Residue, then its C-alpha position, 0 to 999 in steps of 0.5 A: x500500500x505504501x508504494x501506491x500513491x493513491x493509498x499513501x494518505x491512508x498509510x500515513x493516517x494509519x501510521x499516525x493513529x498507531x503513533x498516537x496509540x503508542x504514546x497513550x500506551x506509554x503514558x498509561x503502561x510505561x512503554x509502547x510495546x508490552x506495557x510494564x504497569x498493567x495489573x489485574x483490573x487495570x493499571x497501577x496508576x493513572x497518568x497526570x492530567x497535564x500529561x493527558x492534556x499534552x495528547x488532547x489534540x492528537x486524541x481528538x484527531x484520532x477519535x474522528x469518525x472513519x468517514x472523515x478520517x479516511x474520505x473515499x475509503x471503500x466500505x469493504x475490502x475486496x474479496x480474497x480469491x485464491x487458486x487453492x482451497x484452505x482446509x483445517x485438520x482436527x482429531x478428537x484425541x490426537x495431534x492432527x498431523x500424526x503422533x509427536x515423538 
């Protein structure tokens, strides 16, 4: 998608939304990926209001409805077509591809 000039604005918007999410998670969880402050039922502490206010413009941008965030985006992705068939294997008592070991 990034190589298609028509889709470049959508890629940039998606990356901006990802960056906003990472900033928010870092603020709440201590870091962007695999937060270190979560606990059962939430997080160990709430961020200061001043820290959240620094993100207010970005959070407002990220909370826009999708039709205004990505004008002209198709409502549904195209159907996936393949020249092969997907299957799933299962067995009630054994690993589906034979016994291990």
